[in-house]
N, C-alpha and C positions, 0 to 999 in steps of 0.2 A: 415827130412826124417822120423823120428820116428813117427811124427804126422800122416803122410800118411799111414804108416803101420798100425797104430791103427784104422784109418778110414776104411780101407779095411775089417776089421773084424766086423764092425757094422752089427747087424742083425735087419732087419726091419720086422714088422708084415706082415703076409701073405697077408692080404687084405688092402693094402694102396691104396687109390684112389688119385693118384697124380694130376689128372685132376681137381678133386673137390677141393683139397687143393689149387692148383694154382688159380682157379677161385675165391675161397674165399679170397685169399690174394689180388688178383687184385681188387675185389670189395671193400675190406677194404681200399686199397690205393685210389681208385676213390672217395669213400665217404670222406675220409680225405681231399683230394685235393678240392673237391667241397665245403665242409664246410669252409675250409681256404680261398678259393677264394671269397666266399660270404662275409666273415668277412673283408677281405682286401679291396675288392671293396667298401664296405660301408664306409671305412675310407678315401677313395679317392675322395669323392664328392667335386665339385668345391666350393660350398658354405659351410663354416664351420658350419652353423646352420643346414644343412642337414646331417651332420656327426653324428654318434651315440655318446652318452656320454660314458665316461670310464666305468661307472657302467653297461651300456648295453653291452659293449664289454666283460666285465667280465662274464656276464650272458651267452652271446653267446659262449664264449670259454669254459665255464663250461658245457654247453649243448653239445658242440662238443666233449669234453672229455668223457662225459657220453655215448654219441652215439657210440663213438669209442670203449669204454670199453664193451658196450653191444655187438657190432659186434665181438669183440675179444672173448668174452665168447661164443658167438654163434658159431664162427668158431672153437674154441678149443673143444667145446662139440661134434662137428661133426667129428673131426679128431681123437678123442680118441677111 
């Protein structure tokens, strides 16, 4: 109960655009899911020779991570 009492006294900035924050978070999640989907699908090809090498998967996952980090930085800079 104490936690809820503390939360009720939180002061938000006057100009918080919750719609923009929500859209930014949704976009972030969609980008994440699309990138993960692409990587997973590439590993499910019927012929093993069509599947990516582990080194390529590593590159793809690092690219995914960088993209998500850039989106996070972009989102954070808009909400501050």
